[in-house]
N, C-alpha and C positions, 0 to 999 in steps of 0.2 A: 310496453315491452320490458321495462325495468322491473326486476323482481321486488325491489323495495321502494318502488315509487319513482316518479319522473324526476325527482330532485336528488336521487341517491347516487348519481354518477360521480365518478372520481376523475379529476382532470390533472394532468401533469404538463407543465409548459416550461420550456427552456428560456433562459435569457438570450439576448441577441448574441449569436456566435459570430465573432469577427474573424474573417478569413486571415487577417494579419496577426491579431493578438492571440487568438485561441487556436488557430490551425497552422500558424507558422508560415503562411504564404507571404513572403516579404514583398510588400508593394506600397506605393504611395496611395493617398486617399482616392484618387480617381481610378485606381485599379482594384480597390478592395470591394468586397460585398459582405453582406450579413445573412445569416440563416437562423430561423427559429422553428422549433418543432412543438407540436401540441398533440397530446394523446388523451382521449376521453374514453373511459370504460365503465361498464355497469353489468352486474349479473342479470341474466335474462330469464323471463318466465318460460316455462316449457310445457306446461300441461296442455295448452291449446295447440301446441305444435309438435306433439309426439304421439305415436301409436305403437302399441305392442302387438306383434304378430307371431304366430306359430304355425304349425301344420305345413301345408304346401308352400305358403309364403316364406316361412322360415327355412324350409328345405331349399327353395330357390336361392335364398340369400346365403345360407351357410352349409347346405348339403345335408342337413339333419332336421327332420320335421319335428323332433322333440325339443329343439331349441326355442327360446323365446327371444325375439329380436326387437329392440327399440329402434324406431325410425324417427328421425328429426326432420321436420319440414320447415326450414328457414329459407328455402329457395332451391331450385333445381341446379344441377351441375351439368354444364355443356362440354362437349369435346372440342377438339381443335377446329372442327368444321362448323362450330356453333350449333351443333345438334344436341338435343337433350339426351343425356346418358341415363340419368336417374332423376326422379322427381323429388327425391329426398336429399338432404344435405349431408347426413351422417347416419350410420347405423351402428348398433352396439348389441352384441350377443350376451345376454344376461347369464348364460350358462358357461361362459368362458372367463369369469372374473377371478377364479382362484389361482393362487400362485403368481400373481402379477402385482407390480406396483402400479402407479398411475399410467394410463395411456392418455397422451395429450395430442390432439389433432387440430390443426388450424384450417381455416378457410379465409379467402381474401378476395375482395373485389375493388378494383381501382375505378375511381370516378373518371369518366371520359377516357377509358382505356383505348389506346389506338388499335389494340388487337381485337377490339370488338367484344362480343358476348361470349367469351371463352372462360371456362371454369365456373366458379360459383356465381349465381345470379341471385342477389338477395330479394326477399319478398318486399312488398311496398313499405311495410312497417320499419324495415331496416335500411331502406335506401337513404343515401345522403348525397345531395347534389354537389356539395363542396368538400367532400372528405372521402378518403379510402376507408372501407369498412372491413373489419376482420372479426371472425368468430373463433373462439378457442373452446374446444370440447375437452373436459377433464374427467376421465373415467376413474372413479375411486378404486375399482377392483377389490383387491384383498386388503387394502389399507384400513386399519382400525386405530382408535385413539383411546388413550388411558382415561380421558375425561371428556365430557361433552364439549363440542365446539360450536360456537355461535356465528362463526363467519359464514356469510350466505353462500359462498362457493364451496367451502370445505365443511359445511354444516354436518354435524354428527351427533345424533340424539337417540339412535336406535341401539339399545343394549344387546349384547350377545347373551347366550344362554346362562353364562355364569354371572352376568350383570356387572362385570368389572371392566369391560371394554365396550366401545361404541362404534357402530358402523355409520357410514355416510347416509344422509337423508335422501340423496338422489343417486341414481346409478351414474348419471353423467351430467354434472352441472355445466352450464353454458355461460361464457363470458363474452359480451359483445363490446367492440372497441371501434373508434374512429381515429384515424391518424391524419394530421394536417401539417402543412409546411408553408412557409412564406420566405421569399427572398427580399433582401433590402440592399440599398446602395447609400453610402454616406453622401450627404450634400454639404456637410461642413464637419468640423471637428466634433461637434456634439449633437448633430441632427442627422436623421436618416429618412429615406423615403422607401416604403415597403409595399408589396402586393398584399392582397387579402390572404387570410389563411385558407388554403385550398388543398385538394388532393395532390399527389406527387406530380402527375402529368399536367394537371391544371396549373400548378405553381410554376412549372417549367415554362409553359406557354405564356403565363401572365408576366413573366419577368421583363419581357420586351415593352410592356405598357408603361414602365417607369423610366424608359429611355436610358438604358445603361450604355457605357462606353464599350468599345470593342474588347478592351482588356477585361472589363467586368463580365462580359459575356463569356469569355474564355475561362475565367475563374469560376463562374457559375456552372459551366459545363463540367468542369473538374469536380465541383462539389456534388453535382447531381449524380455523377457516377458512384459516389460513396453512399448514396441512400439505398443500400441493399441489405440492411439489417432491420427490416420492419418486424412487427410482432409475428407475422406469418413466417418470415424467413427464419427467425430465431427459434420459434417453437418447433417448426418442421425439422430443423437440423438437430435439436437437442432432445426432443420428445419429453420423457419424464424428467430429465435433468434440466429442463428449461424452467421448472418451478422450484422455488427454494424449499418447499415442504419436503421434497425428497431427501434433503440433507439431514432432516430430523428423524428419519425412519430407520429403525433397526428391527429386523425380523418382522417386517410388515406392520410395525407398531410405531405410533408417534405419541410422545408424552402429552400432546395437546397443542393448540394453536390460538393466537390472539384473534379477536373478533374482526380485525382489519387485515387479515393475512392476504386476502385477494388484492388489497391496495398495495401491499408490500411487493407482491408479484409484479403488478403493473409498473411500479416504480423501478424495480429491477430490470425489466425489459426496456424501459425508457433509458436507463443509465447505460445499458449495453449498447443501445443504438448510438448514443453520444460518443462512447468510447470507440466504437467501430468507425465512426466518421473521422475522428482524429487519426486513428491507425491507418485507415485507407488513404488519407491525404498524404501521409508520409510514404506509404508503399507505392503511390502513384509516381513518386520520384525515384525511390530506391529499387523498386521492383519488389515483388512479394517474397516472403520467406519460403513459401511453398512454390517450387519451380513449376508445378502443374498449373498454377494460376497466372503465370507470367504473361501468356498470350492474351488472356482476358483483360488484364489490367493495362499492359503496355500498349494495346491497340487503341486505347482511349486517348493516348497522347497525340498532340499535333506537332507537326514538323515545322510550323511557321515560327515567326519571331516570338510570339507570346508563349507558345509551348516551350520553346527552348529557354526562354527567360525564367519561366516557372520552375523548370527542372534544375536551374542553377541558383534559385533563390529560396529554397525550402529551409526554414529554421526548425531545429529539433532540440528538444531538451535532452541533452546527453548526460545520463547518470553514471555510465561506466567511466572510471578514471577520475571522477570528481568526488569530493567529500563535502558534506555539510557539517558545520561546526558552530558552536555557540561562542561568540566573541566574549561575552561575559565570563564564560567558563575558562577561556584561555587567559583572560586578564587575571582572574582569581588564581589560576594555577601559577602564573608568573609572579604575582605579588606574594602569595604564600611561599612559593619556592625561594624567592629572593630573601624573604624574611627569615626563613630557616637557615639559608646559607649565611646571611649576615649575623644571625644569632650564634652560629657555630664559631665565628671569629672572636666573639666577646664572652661566650658562655663561661670558659675557664676563668677568665679574669673576674667576671662578676661573681661567680661562685666563691672564688678565693677571697674576694673582698668581703663577701657576706660571712664567710667562715671566720675571718679575722675580726670582723666587726662584732659578731655575736659570740665568738669563742666556741663554736661548735664544729666538730669534725676537723680540727686543726691537725691533730696527730695523724689521722688517716690521710689528710691531704699531703703532709710532709712525707709520709711513708710511700705514698703513690709516686711523688716526685723523685724520691731517693732511689727508687727501683728503676727509674728510666735510664737508658743507656748514656744520655748526656751527663746526668749526675754521677753515674758510676765512672765515666771518663774524667769528670772534674775531681772526684775523690782520689782517683789513681794519680792524676797529674799533680795534685796538691801533695800527695805523699812523696812523689818524686821531686817535689819542689820546682815544678814547672809552671810558671805563670803566677800572677797575683790575681786571684779569682774574686768575683763579686756575684751578686744575684744568686746566692747559693740556695735560696728557697724558691727560685723561679724554675719554670720548666726548661728554660734555656739559660744556663749559667754562662757568664762571659768573663774575660780578663779585663782588668782595669786599663791596661795599656794595649794599644793596637800594635802588635808585633808578632813575628814568627817565633814561637817558643819551642818548636820541636823540629830539629833538623834531622837529616838522614843519620848522622852520627848519634844524635840523641835517641833516635828510634831504636838503634841497636841496644843502647843502654836501657831504654824503656823495656824492651823485650826481656833483657836480662833481669831487670828489677821485677818485671811482671811475673817471671817464673818464680823469683824468690818470694814475691808476695803471695803467689798461689800456694807455694809450699809451706810458707810460714804464716798463713792467714789466721790460723788458730791463735798464734802468739800476738797477732796484731790487733786482736779484738780488745783493745784498751782505749782509755780516754786519751785524747790528744788535743792540743790547742790548734785552732785554725778558724776558718770562716764559720764553722759550726762546732759547738762543744756539746757534749752529752754522751749518751751511750751509743757506741758505734759497733755494728755487727756486720762483718764481711764487707766493710766500707759502705754499708747502707745505713741511713739515718733512721733510728727508731723514734727518738725524740730529741729535741734540742732547740736552741734559740740562737738567732743571729746576733753577733757582737760587732 
């Protein structure tokens, strides 16, 4: 049945999903359970299982005898009364392909389904006694590719009239899958006891064979309610958006695909199922974000001690209101910041020492200091003979003695003298003896040396 041989199947299997660690159901070991999922898929042959009909048969199916209709015979489809509705599994009108992206249609059959022979009934070649079986029909329709595609599902080697685009090799490639589950219970910190890999209903019934506690049964019931995103459920809900190839198409054209694209699709469906399980476990406690689903989810809760305990013991990774940061980055930020702040305290002193040591920039340094308000205050005070000043080359000049040298009365005198100095400053631009000697301009030092 496999298009590329019996060993061409692709299998995806999860690690053991711990109800406490991975799903956040806070419980001791004797209350926890584990779950594993396995999905196996392969492209199917179809030449022996398809027929092309037209005329009256096509008119019966589509209302137009001019249509050509493909019928796929992978097993009949029964109605709710277990009566055969059609002998074929899927039909496709080859005259209705234009103007469409992919059409994706799933079929599913549960092993040991308690509802009996309802829906699709697989042919003997596709039956699996210990797995749920799913088919995915992917109609290529109007999709074409910029270069040949060797992927067995999306194979495209048929050139168009211009020879610059390629149509799909098949009208409707078919992908067959099996889905299996197994439940486990921990027997110690590092050991578990598990059922075999089985179909969904089979795994549910087999859980009792490993003798779980009552609390583990309650947890298992809760997890079993989350297994509602099988390949069939996801593809049926999303149609063409269920396959990643749709994201690469612009104006019905794709630039091309890798040879393992069908495997990437299966991996994507499997990942969605895992994410759905985690999301559903949380919504079992909080209620669904969609109010229309509230009744369906909340009715699975139990009002006994176990149900009440699980409702109050759900752990959630809360991202809102929290921040993730790098400790190394914070340490570097503080160290560099502290270094810059510390450097700012000694930079002036170090640069001044270097200028004195090497004799470069001395005049510029003294000019910069002399224009500062503290040096201007010192020059003015010295002219008024107020205080005995030192550190005349420093950014902060000081008096030699610690005393109050400017009283309120002196302030009045200072103001009077300041006015005189402002008026007569052109006459004051002369040399004078003091802490600094040299050329003085407007009481600012242009050049000089300390004596």
